[in-house]
KELUM-839405 format. One record per atom (N, C-alpha, C, O, CB): y, z, x. Coordinates in steps of 0.001 Angstrom, whole numbers, plus 500000, padded with zeros to 6 digits. Glycine has a CB too. Layout:
% KELUM-839405
YZX;...
//
This chain:
% KELUM-839405
485738506159488490;485413506431489838;485612507849489945;486451508352489197;486218505642490845;484882508696490878;485403510076490971;486285510052492061;485713509980493149;484344511155491151;487706510098492095;488632510165492913;488900511466493138;489001512128492105;489626509493492564;489034511997494062;488835513876494648;490181514147494877;490503514142496065;487836514312496362;490926514346494183;492333515438494568;492550516332493531;492026516348492417;493876514676494752;493512517193494092;494021518865493626;494250518758492250;494946517868491762;495555519526494360;493775519501491706;493913519566489877;495146519788490133;495489518884489371;493078520818488729;496472520312490654;497834520680490738;498575518891490617;499197518235489781;498147521724492430;498261518781491424;498945517304491946;499010516496490618;497963516256490016;497910516353493227;500419515995490064;500735515309489248;499967513833488775;500090513358487646;501841515266489618;499347513361489615;498504511971489546;497091512459488905;496275511589488601;498251511176491237;496740514018488663;495241513952488232;495407513894486584;494482513393485944;494252515426488821;496510514372485927;497041514508484867;497014513041483895;496445512743482845;498340515062485242;497811512418484701;498444510996484666;497239510269484501;497054509663483446;499332510495486001;496187510248485636;494879509509485770;493912509649484896;493205508721484503;494294509755486843;493783511373484371;492832511830483309;493260511027482104;492587510080481696;492878513457483027;494585511483481440;495271510593480567;494689508998480043;494348508603478928;496516510445481293;494732508502481004;494338507157481110;492896506602481229;492546505421481243;494954506755482108;492069507825481318;490543507800481449;489956507303482199;488901506681482068;489966507433480684;490988507655483733;490086507443485026;489193508596485641;489759509645485949;491000507050486144;488078508488485801;487846509956486211;488284509770487597;488248508891488457;486247510598486045;488852511354487404;489488512288488322;488462513997488932;488022514948488286;490985512668487323;488452513735490110;487345514546490385;488168515687491275;488579515439492409;486033513683491184;488367517059490567;489281518560491074;487679518700492596;486516518315492725;489377520622489064;488692519475493366;487791519636494660;486643520830494337;485789521062495192;488831520117496090;486652521264493600;485392522025493257;484674521680492886;483584522093493283;485298522772492690;484726520645491827;483251519836491038;483019519267492498;482015519749493023;483489518321489420;483546518573493090;483182517205493879;482292518375495294;481593517871496173;485123515904494521;482447519309495231;481611520380496345;480259520123495791;479272520261496514;482046522276496309;480107519597494009;478313520223493702;477755518529493907;476728518258493284;477824521181491442;478330517501494670;477884516323494848;477411515705496329;478239515157497057;478838515652494314;476019515842496707;475539515759497876;475851514450498424;474913513758498820;474232516055497863;477180513968498509;477207512742499185;478717512892499832;479612513619499401;476925511380498138;478774511962501046;479999511621501920;480939511268501025;480625510370500244;479828510500502966;482030511751500935;483322511038500270;483798509918501391;483602510004502603;484698512267499930;484419508931500745;484994507760501459;486667508988501726;487219509672500864;485109505826500167;487027508844503168;488030509548503969;489282508878503581;489595508181504547;487770509499505538;490108508752502690;491327507576502813;492358508593503250;492025509778503217;491835506595501218;493495508285503629;494576508810503898;495960508273502950;495760507469502039;494647508586505325;496917508619503149;497970507995502188;499154508506503354;499194509672503748;498066508742500267;500153507379503857;501117508194504704;502241507547503695;502827506563504147;501216507885506628;502558507932502551;504147508145501763;505049508145502326;505408509142502953;504492509202501124;505754506983502296;506764506672502904;507994506229502353;509083505985502873;506416505975503585;507377506156500619;508403505874499812;509200507050498955;508633508102498660;507861504941498984;510597506759498581;511570508086498326;510730508393497284;509689508764497825;513336507959497922;510617508440496249;510250509234495392;508455509211495130;507760508717494242;511145508858494211;508214509815496080;506727510334496190;505499510330495002;504339509928495091;506905511739496519;506075510812494097;504937511354492922;504624510012492692;503517509489492821;505451512326491390;505797509427492302;505312507828491335;504801506738492648;504373505670492210;507151506850490243;504789506858494103;504043506279494550;502249506563494716;501211505926494893;504718506191495442;502748508018494515;501009508938494271;499974507911493260;498968507210493365;501269510892493084;501388508541491811;500754507619490617;499826506564490838;498646506391490531;501749506938489930;501077505607491740;500380504026491598;499511503906492372;498487503456491858;501178502805491850;499423504197493851;498119503768494330;496911504437494134;495859503875494440;498170503649495518;496920505605493646;495689506428493269;494984505974492000;493824506182491645;496080507897493077;496126505191491304;495239504759489948;494479503445490628;493587502853490020;496357504272488322;494857503113491747;494049501226491794;492918502073493044;491858501466493201;495600499139492786;493074503301493848;492008503602494616;491247504172493954;490437504734494692;492186504218495630;490961504420492506;490222504780491292;489152503756491319;488046504192490998;491098504768489923;489210502604491600;488152501489490957;487452501121491831;487559500283492725;488635500252490347;486299502191491347;485256502248492599;484195503112492104;484543504096491451;485884502889494066;482882502890492320;481884503962491725;482000504961492890;481502506022492515;480182503394491410;482375505033493925;482032505964495061;483215507128495170;484407506840495278;481909505059496521;482735508401495129;483801509288495784;484857509075496668;484446508456497649;483298510054496356;486097509340496734;487233509165497531;487934510437497315;488328510970496278;488068507909497186;488020510953499095;488804511902499040;489860511658499619;489757510927500604;488367512871499390;491342512194499218;492348511542499271;493427512487500191;493808513514499630;492716511167497839;493933512228501522;494890513064502012;496058512626501900;496033511406502057;494733513378503164;497255513069501672;498222513211501556;499149513320503121;499076514369503761;498133514177500659;499813512405503524;500578512338504628;502222512087504481;502695511175503803;499958511312505382;503099513168505323;504521513283505073;504720512797506719;503714512780507428;505181515005504457;506034512410507289;506539512426508207;507321513337508832;508374513464508206;506885511707508130;507261514102509898;508062515354510609;509202515021511041;510074515882511164;507447515975511765;509517513252511474;511323513625511668;512095512778510708;512994511972510946;512044513198513356;511497513168509453;512401512325508530;511911513041507432;510746512869507075;512256510618508462;512977514168506596;513134515572505261;513489514019504018;514510513331504027;515257517371505606;512264513857503071;512617513690501661;513641514415501257;513757515640501281;511628513962500829;514709513254500718;515444514197499814;515506513459498081;516397513287497250;517168514422500588;514099513191498151;513922512608496395;512494513501495781;512120513278494630;513470510398496307;511824514423496581;510582515238495976;510606516271496080;511246516684497047;509449515075496335;510141516988495445;510523518247495783;510115519109497126;509183518550497705;510144518874494759;510430519978497602;510059520501498657;508772521028498442;507853520813499233;510933521351499094;508621521852497201;507575523008496782;506402521641496637;505345521985497167;508045524206494999;506328520267496088;505698519766496075;504901519021497413;503730518734497662;506168519387495303;506092518892498059;505617518172499766;504973519416500506;504299519261501524;507243517528500950;505135520249500127;504761521601501015;503181522194500476;502371522905501071;506135522984500696;503140521672499309;501674521923498628;500487521198498758;499343521587498991;501752521877497378;500997519945498546;499626518686498290;500103517624499709;499575516513499747;499789517482496179;500984517969500709;501168517028501758;500570517684503150;500395518900503225;502760516653501859;500261516776504273;500408517398505589;500977516196506555;501146514992506361;498911518049506123;501241517241507920;502021516398508701;501050515556509681;499953516108509585;503088517261509474;500969514643510437;500071514135510869;499741514570511709;498812513844512063;500097513253510986;499891515799512798;499631516726513810;498610517151513257;497541517149513867;500586517708514197;498728517676511799;497509518430511345;496241517943511246;495260518682511172;497674518856510239;496172516367511236;495027515983510620;494743515010512374;493562515123512701;495272515018508735;495285514465513050;495593513420514138;493953513813514707;493394512777515067;497249513757515377;493373514626514812;491655514943515521;490919514277514810;489946513786515382;490933516499515505;491103513976513171;490349513680512351;489889511922512511;490332511034513240;491036514173511104;488880511939511538;488418510584511317;489073509919510024;489710510726509347;486867510607511195;489047508633509551;488978508512508602;488713506920507825;489339505920508179;489909509189508438;487827506916506882;487378505567506699;488604504788506561;488509503778507257;486435505388505503;490050504870505758;490911504002505116;492209504822505789;492146505973506219;490731503888503320;493417503957505781;494423504396505707;495630503538504574;495369502347504411;494670504498507090;496674503985503946;497327503057503533;498817503470503831;499249504519503353;496954502780502175;499424502849504430;500693503413504532;501818502078503722;501716500851503695;500993503789506384;502724502918503212;503646502652501950;504641502044502533;504822502213503739;504169503875501090;505569501123501690;506444500585501928;507937501796502339;507740503011502354;506431499627500754;509054501314502577;510082502350502737;511497501695502389;511466500500502685;510050502953504263;512565502036501927;514322501309501791;514422501353502609;515190502315502608;515609501718501186;514255500992504116;514941501296505544;515256499775505854;515846499570506915;513840502153506851;514914498597505005;514524496960505593;516287497036506398;516512496634507539;514144495201503828;516933497407505824;518736497000506508;518567497617508004;519448497285508797;520453498074505480;517618498411508448;517504498787510063;516696497566510466;515956496733509943;516638500395510505;517213497877511674;515975497308512682;514714498717513007;514797499844512519;516888496727514513;513829498317513766;512714499253513364;513126500057514457;512921501245514208;511074498737513290;513507499909515304;513772500868516205;514834501407515800;515202502089516756;513857500501517447;515742501558514769;517019502220513919;516118503300513112;516749504350512993;518009500964512722;515233503338512706;514392503878511635;514293505396511970;513259505508512629;512914503137511558;514687506216511876;514792508122512213;512901508398512506;512507509261513292;515602509445510128;511982507526511744;510877508427512075;509823507187512497;508607507248512318;510358509541510681;510556506019513111;510016504841513934;509183505350515100;508234504571515175;511204503929514502;509070506309516080;508601506604516919;507189507469516621;506286507515517456;509571507076517550;507119508148515320;506334509073514445;505315507983514141;504088508074514173;507158509808513064;506134506853513817;505326505730513025;504492504905513618;503526504406513041;506087504873512411;504913504619515263;504276503936515943;503128504829516758;502174504256517283;505215503219516678;503283506207516820;502220507274517131;501245506745516181;500437505903516573;502638508930516888;501235507221514773;500340506884513721;499789505630514080;498798505673514809;500967506845512384;500253504425513696;499472503196513904;499081502952515441;498586501824515457;500310501978513360;499073503334516386;498330503516517132;497260504042517129;496207503456517383;498716503801517671;497388505413516796;496137506238516273;494952505737515222;493760506001515061;496726507383515609;495953504852514581;495221504138513530;494133503191513989;493177502972513246;496164503383512733;494222502674515063;493896501477515538;492367502076516022;491521501200515846;495040500804516726;491722503477516649;491036503971517109;490328504935516203;489159505221516462;491547504283518042;491080505591514907;490394506592514278;490594506447512570;490515507372511762;490944507995514904;490817505314512338;490469504835511183;489768503732510831;490020503187511906;491295504758510690;489102502915510266;488497501745510075;489259500909509543;489605500001510298;487472501805509441;489784500867508163;490452499896507964;492211500508507465;492405501671507112;489527499024506887;492915499836507514;494580500152507282;495096498925506761;495139497832507327;495508500561508717;495581499316505324;496346498826504582;497782499148504399;498163500231503955;495813498914503707;498799497898504856;500123498613505322;501249497754504179;501580496600504453;500509498298507337;501663498289503182;502288497986502088;503976497708502303;504791498627502384;501945499120501152;504433495804502401;505764495920501945;506311496118503475;505863495604504501;506067497212500743;507612497176503295;507970497210505056;507206497561505903;507334497048507014;508929498001505510;506196498505505691;504864498637506260;504160498140506971;503727498626508016;504269498663505758;503818496591506311;503311495515506744;504312494979507854;503817494560508900;503043494613505603;505661494968507696;506207494472508245;506685495013509806;506918494273510761;506882494242507403;506774496687509792;506454497184510881;505202496703511190;505317496046512224;506556498463510880;504218496706510856;502950496746511578;502529495709512453;501874495693513495;502001496860510738;503159494729511653;503576493303512462;503705493045513558;503214492282514390;504533492838512284;504807494141513454;505640493508514609;505386494908515552;505942494784516644;507541493020514169;504885495828515436;504672496649516199;502855496208517028;502578496381518214;504942498058515260;501929495646515961;500985495260517130;500550494119517325;499495493859517905;499950495848517158;501515493139516743;501503491722517289;502943491266517503;502884490038517553;500751490703516292;504221491667517656;505638491201518057;506189490567517125;507370490239517241;505744490380519163;505299490182515745;505927489180514747;507361489963514062;507684490991513467;504653488772513427;507887488814514553;509477489349514034;509626489657512250;508935488894511575;510765487878514466;510226490406511681;511101489896510475;512341489114510117;513068488765511047;511371490717510014;512581488883509211;513804488210509335;514922488424507740;514437488400506610;513283486495509677;516063488572507953;516811488480506512;516655487693505880;516472486550506298;517948488447506386;516669488022504595;516698486815503449;518316486742502488;519114487658502289;515213487233502180;518358485705502166;520154485217502131;520501486469500622;521634486831500303;520532482690501519;519142486937499890;519498487482499332;518082488389498594;517002488036499067;520406486687498775;518022489325497671;516781489973497486;515705489487496775;515889489342495567;516978491002497006;514247489099497388;513506488672496743;512881489572495608;512125490403496111;512803488197497534;512951489660494359;512834490356493587;512402490069492371;513314489710491626;513623490796493610;511152490097491804;510918489758490753;509285489716490417;508645490637490924;511626488634490654;508526488731489603;507278488502490150;507153487165490337;507761486283489730;506234489000489404;506025486997491539;505678485495491839;504303485282491681;503486486201491738;506048485030493255;503965483919491451;502827483058491647;502359483390493187;503135483818494042;503243481422491380;500798483093493427;500768482966495183;499366482387494584;498798482593493511;500871484652496597;498926481300496097;497357480714496069;496927481308496834;497694481903497592;496949479354496329;495280481448497029;494272482287497837;493814481045498906;493157480026498693;492841483022496765;494216481379499699;493965480405500858;492531480538501506;492125479572502152;495055480655501999;491556481904501357;490582481793501609;489885482543500268;490098483680499847;490429482188502947;489098481641499816;488716482475498332;487004482849498656;486166482994497766;488945481195496566;486775482943499907;485713483577500440;485709484775501324;484703485351501739;485158482745501004;487113485122501597;487280486129502436;487015487103501712;486934486928500496;488418486235503054;486807488409502296;486097489925501423;487328490182500534;487127490376499335;485683491641502601;488971490206501163;489561490899500301;490114489759498967;490742490214498011;490709491729501149;489724488013499093;489707487284498168;488909487476497458;489378487339496328;489724486343498367;487819487753497423;486932487583496490;487264488032494885;487859489056494551;485847488254497027;486665486887493900;486747487433492701;488208486849492067;488184486465490898;486613489048492856;489631486770492915;490520486194492587;490810484948491943;490467483912492512;490890486262493296;491458484896490717;491546483353490173;492683482779491338;493504483493491913;492211483207488242;492467480973491569;493062480221492096;494475480882492688;494807481104493853;493098479208491226;495060481071491643;496741481352491659;496521482352490988;495664482329490104;497935480316491016;497521483858491367;497894484700490647;498669485654490964;498811485876492167;497131485057490240;499458486566489887;501012487067490363;500869488477491237;499887489179491477;502109487420488842;502234488585491600;502182489979492278;503602490373492107;504377489423491996;501679490002493923;504167491684492056;505642491786492633;506269491846493297;505896492807493968;506122492171492587;507072491491493685;508126491769495281;509199492246494764;509722492041493669;508671490353496347;509652493251496102;511246493543495988;511732493922497495;511538495015498027;511608494937494838;512498492650498168;512339493477499377;514002492300499586;514463491514498758;510420493392500642;514582492670501161;515309491922501546;515186491306502642;516121490676503136;516127492322501486;513877491410503243;513484490961504388;512023490084504738;511147490565504019;513558492075505030;511587489218505401;510332488548505199;510016488601506674;510739489050507563;510358487024504449;508741488034506792;507952487255507791;507662485876507731;507174485412506700;506831487756507889;507959484989508946;507858483370508710;506159482998508905;505457483549509753;508954482407510050;505806482245508212;504026481572508147;504035481268509853;503019481507510506;503692479585506869;505091480802510407;504760479882511477;504896481012512618;504096480820513534;505814478443511614;505636482034512766;505029483254513496;504094483693513616;503750484128514716;505292484063513336;503248483764512459;502043484607511956;501056483809512631;500228484250513428;501795484754510259;501242482087512116;500251481551512946;500192481097514311;499399480208514620;499926480732512435;500943481615515137;501151481624516714;499824482694517539;499160482591518571;502966482372517026;499932483782516331;498659484622516767;497260484380516226;496913484311515048;498896485987516444;496594484275517232;495067484119516930;494361485015516119;493593484730515200;494351484145518058;494696486161516548;493687487178515734;494350487402514208;493955488372513562;493553488847516621;495135486706513760;495983486950512192;495269486004511204;494826484999511758;497856486460512201;495085486068510090;494920484701509002;495902485205507941;496384486332507821;493132484377508225;496105483974507111;497191484451505985;496128484268504974;495763483103504813;498784483484505713;495483485300504165;494770485217502966;495196484695501978;494403484197501178;494452486160502581;496700484657501733;497362484260500092;498994484455500687;499606485289501354;496807485719498387;499226483397500138;500956483154500173;501695482369498875;500966481837498038;501340482116501580;502629482332498782;503562481532497327;504777480913497725;505686481302498458;504145482660496055;504639480096497225;505982478642497577;507127479598497429;507989479291498253;506196476949496138;507434480494496807;508459481147496441;508681482080496973;509883482170497223;508519481379495472;507776483358497498;507711484540498009;507255484142499348;507030485247499841;506879485511497245;506994483340500186;506263483657501161;504938483997501483;504009484089500680;506699484270501441;504884484228503019;503522484893502842;503454486205502363;504421486962502273;502836484934504016;502254486477502044;502070487731500986;500791488666501791;501054489792502214;501491487062499116;499857488264501894;498553488684502591;498176488407503725;498160487204503983;497626488365502072;497753489335504779;497804489126505891;496215489767506770;496100490987506654;499216489717506222;495605489398507201;494810490155507940;494468489589509146;494652488422509493;493768490479507295;493869490646509874;493299490330511197;491877489963511238;491058490079510326;493469491431512066;491716489550512303;490346488915512212;488934489533511623;488076488773511173;490080488615513493;488752490954511656;488037491879511389;488353492644510216;487542493567510148;487974492529512360;488976492668509488;489357493119508328;489585494487508442;489175495230507550;488495492815507365;490267494995509550;490841496234509917;491813496622509873;492167497795509991;490757496505510722;492703495288509614;494026495505509291;494939494504508375;495266493380508753;494588495635510489;495274495032507214;495631494626506335;496991494581505914;497665495608505830;495022495028505751;497438493433505640;499318493679505512;499395493085504606;498814492000504590;500518493154506590;500119493511503484;500649492963501923;502528492931501860;503269493870502150;499944494358500480;502771492098501577;504571492141501848;504644492371500528;505806492779500556;505623490644502475;504204492479498824;504392492916498031;504044494195497430;503445494949498196;504249492246497678;504231494568496432;503690495615495643;502777495688494519;503015496405493547;504527496103495268;501810495018494614;500591495217494083;500502496258492872;499977496168491762;499766495599495165;501252497331493539;500565498714492739;501757499048491857;501711500046491137;500086500228493857;502722498328491880;503711498713490675;503259499009489222;502266498483488721;504633497617490504;503999499820488635;503900499792486922;504545499147486594;505383498597487308;504132500787486078;504385498949485253;505290498120484391;506577497677484568;507175496601484558;505417498628483417;506875499115484772;508484499573484523;509373499254486118;510498498799486321;508539501631484056;508364499692486999;508782499797488130;510434498772488838;511503499257489208;507409499494488740;509999497254488789;510960496911488952;512374497085487824;513545496799488071;510532495856489275;511974497473486940;512692497425485864;514109498770486249;515339498721486210;511501497720484441;513074499885486610;514179501116487040;515199500576488267;516417500724488164;513239502641487702;514579499937489434;515175499142490667;515980498260489980;516789497871490821;514126498352491672;516168497833489143;516963497072488505;518338497989487649;519521497790487927;515949496257487571;518060498580487025;519149499289485975;519857500244487626;521065500296487860;518118500656484173;518897500817488448;519128501544489285;520516501141490030;521527501843490067;517996501597489999;520354499923490586;521222499021491121;522354498574490506;523347498364491203;520641498085491389;522400498331488947;523249497824488001;524158498846488355;525167498606489017;522781497659486497;523739500414487793;524343501524487877;525508502173489165;526403503017489210;523254502201487753;524953501350489959;525533501723491051;526553500847491678;527307501049492630;524617501970491850;526369499728490830;527187498774491131;527230497491492097;528151496844492594;527942499378491367;525993497417492142;525599496363493223;524864495124492624;524237494917491585;524623497034494328;525265494263493905;524944492591493363;523669492961492826;523257493952493430;524811491139494658;522860492566491922;521566492484491823;521134491443490639;521800491586489613;521067493869491643;520217490502490601;519821489597489567;518635490206488532;518178491348488577;519325488279490304;518408489556487958;517604489798486702;516261489345487425;516174488160487747;518103488859485195;515117490288487725;513783490069488404;512921489100488090;511930489373487413;513067491054488315;513147487904488501;512787486627488191;510939487013487379;510297487968487818;512908485529489912;510491486320486488;509477485816485888;508817487599485667;507768488081486094;508569484465486913;509920488239484838;509695489411484476;509694489746482956;508659489787482291;510535490096485135;510847489965482499;511004490073481369;510692488497480566;510714487388481099;512351490707481287;510387488855479040;510038488013478319;511597486966478038;512644487434477591;509300488814477082;511383485476478438;512959484908478377;514185485429479006;515333485187478633;513380484924477118;513690486454480379;514789486761480885;515741487871480057;516804488395480392;515375485524481079;514786488045478624;515744488819477808;515069490471478388;513960490963478184;515607488369475804;516239491003479151;516466492180479636;516144493911478702;515727495027479010;517898491881479965;516757493052477199;516122494094475727;514642494180475423;514366495027474574;516672493482474189;513577493459475950;512457493345475602;511577493926476940;511851493467478049;512268491916475118;510644494825476810;509370495005477529;509138494090478382;509212492917478014;508299495068476773;508765494447479874;508366493907480623;506738493029480527;505754493492479950;508607494809481408;506766492300480917;504896491674480598;504426491866482130;504907491450483184;504613489456479969;503075492817481783;502534492969483488;501462491730483461;500654491452482575;501577494800483987;501759490941484959;500743490210485088;499845490044486101;498923489244486262;501071489354484898;500311491010486805;499371491338488058;497999492724487978;497090492760488807;500607491821489310;498122493677486905;497266494452487272;495841493831487283;495108494645487845;497413495527486521;495242492893486956;493925492260487602;493463492077488861;492439492477489414;493823491207487319;494468491340489273;494906490992490558;494917492272491705;494308492295492775;496340490386490339;495831493352491113;495792494128491959;494486495297491849;494312496184492685;497101494583491935;493569495062490543;492307495664491131;491287494921491674;490252495356492179;491697496357490267;491525494131491584;490822493021492386;490885493630493760;490030494453494089;491562491468492307;492150493161494836;492215493698495744;492187494569496319;491878494273497473;492547493569495907;492410496035496141;492307497519496144;490905497537495959;490269498024496894;493166498366495034;490163497060494826;488741497453494791;487801496834495919;486797497412496335;488196497058493434;488239495603496362;487488494602497671;488060495355498545;487186495787499297;487837492809497938;489378495841498914;489708496552500069;488805497667500513;488412497808501672;490951497045499896;488478498521499406;487735499667499073;486140499256499422;485693500176500108;488022500079497452;485305498417499250;484270497760498942;483862497546500386;483005498163501019;484493496559498013;484923496192500927;484157495358501722;484862495932503311;484332496101504409;484377493538501227;486018496087502917;486738496375504238;486525497800504851;486642498002506060;488257496188504023;486194498813503913;485928500097504398;484403500447503901;483598500762504778;487071501145503855;483921500403502378;483075501180502462;481804500590502805;480851501281503165;483096501835501458;481736498703502657;480347498247503605;480065498277504928;478956498037505407;480079497058503527;481161498599505604;481307498542507093;481647499844507847;481345500092509015;482362497573507409;482244500542507093;482661502438507639;480966502728507920;480055502209507273;483596503966505853;480820503643508997;479915504386509631;479753505301508829;480712505944508403;480173504797510837;478583505522508489;478265507192507552;478359507939508551;479129508852508251;476655507603506710;478033508035509464;478974508988510365;480156509037510658;480439508454511705;478732509043511348;481258509690509934;482556509179510083;482981509339512252;483692508647512980;483725510405508747;482288510321512477;482728510267513751;482821508739514623;483629508178515363;481820511218514393;481651508500514118;481500507160515105;482372505894514668;482180504684514784;479874506620515108;483416506661514116;484277505003514158;484946504851515022;485413503744514754;485236504561513143;485402505162515973;486282504759516816;485111503687517598;485438502528517851;487073506086517697;483412504334518020;482707503438518844;482208502072517749;481199501414517998;481349504356519602;483026501818516625;482897500817516032;483504499723515674;483001498743515125;482664501077515451;485173499979516151;486243499546516465;486261498553517100;487284497870517049;486818500228516914;484930498041518076;484950496954518833;484966495871518400;484984494902519159;484201496910519501;
//
């Protein structure tokens, strides 16, 4: 698909080398179509890695997709070059008068904090409130899914006894739902988190539905009834080596960390990890773009707020 990103963005070369159709802004202007406008609020510390991962899956559609990268004003990233942030990212204030077909809010390594203690919590609340009226469908990933469930529906998060870390099997509860179409009855997805939400808390909210869950990893994918808020507790976007990098990082920092479950062949850390989630990731991201966004968002993007009821 023609994903529309600046040619200078590192993801442009990465995706092009993977034979993914990327389109620079100049070429996109020659096509007489309205692209889907997708914003990504990137809360991950290593932002370039997160860009590459997400753009890979957002490219899985025949439609033209225009990407806007967002950063928080109330928190300064220390793990991404300032030159990169200044060149490719915007603040929320720069775009808050615009309408977007879709928004992705990434995870963030702040699980040890109460939501209210996160330095950009007030800004994130403003963005989540704005998304309810100015974005057709919002996809929240990992910590962001817990933050949004807490903010919109008062669903609390709970600390785990130890880190949920590895690749886990999940079941599909609603195979005919838009987001689950085309998935096998069971599928795999990576998780890397210290907190969780409880099934019984979500079931108390009539506007929420648990689309997928796991015996080992708990609640995985939740949607509100109209599909305009999606909450994913894991990391379908992860690369083959992402969990390995996290594992080695924690080991090098002297932290207590188990080998990622169901990740290395026979738990042998000298062997290359096995990818078992790429197919399901493609299906879910493609379904979100197609059914939750494209099939329902108005052609006149300014009419989004009128269709939110």
